[in-house]
N, C-alpha and C positions, 0 to 999 in steps of 0.2 A: 539412544538408539537411532542411526541415520536409516532411515528406511526410503527406498526409491520410489517415487512415485510417478505415474504418467502425467500429462498436461490434464486429461480428464479430471483424474483424481484430485489432482492441486485445485482445479476449478471448484469442484464439487466440496471439497473440505473448506475451501474459502468461503464459499457461500453459504454451508452451514455454519461457520464463523459468524459471518456477516449478521445471519439471522439472529443466532445465540446473543451476539454483543449489539446489537441494535448498530452497526457498523456499514459504512461505504469505503471500499478500497479502490485504487485507482492504479494503473500500469503506468510507470514512467518509461518511457520510449526514448531512442536516442537514434534517428533515422528509422530504419524498418525493424530494430531490433529492441528488446524490452530489456531494461539493464537494472530493473527495480520496481518496488510497489510503495505505495503509501496510502495509509487509513486514516479515517477517524471513526473511532469506536467507543461505545458506551454514550451514544449520543442521546441526551435527553431536554433538548429545547434550550437550555441557558450553558451547558458544557459538554465537553466532548475530550476523549483522547487522541493523542496524534502518534503513529507509530511508522517506522519507515524503514525499508531494506535498499540497499543499493550494493549493484555487484563490485566488490572490492577492487576490481580494473578501474572502476571509474570514479572511487574516491577522490576527493579534494581538487572536485572539478567544478563544483556548484550546482550540480544536478539535484543534490538533495534541498539547497536552502530554495533553488528554482520552485521545485517540488511543494517545499512546506509552504513557499509564499502563495501558490496557487489554490494549495488546500485551505490557507486561510480565507481566502476570498470567497471559496466555496462555503466554507464554515458560516461566515458572516450571513 
């Protein structure tokens, strides 16, 4: 089911998820607008999982690749 949420509810759910999965999340911005989010989850010191969401209007423009490359630097 799709359930609409307020920005505060989204923030609170994301924070709960970060704590539960030992994760860090980053907003992907284009100018003053957020166009997505990228996360490292299940961080255990030697490995982690990466996940990314980009607005479909911004697909195929390289933003996900740029965000992933920055996330790799953070992970190192």
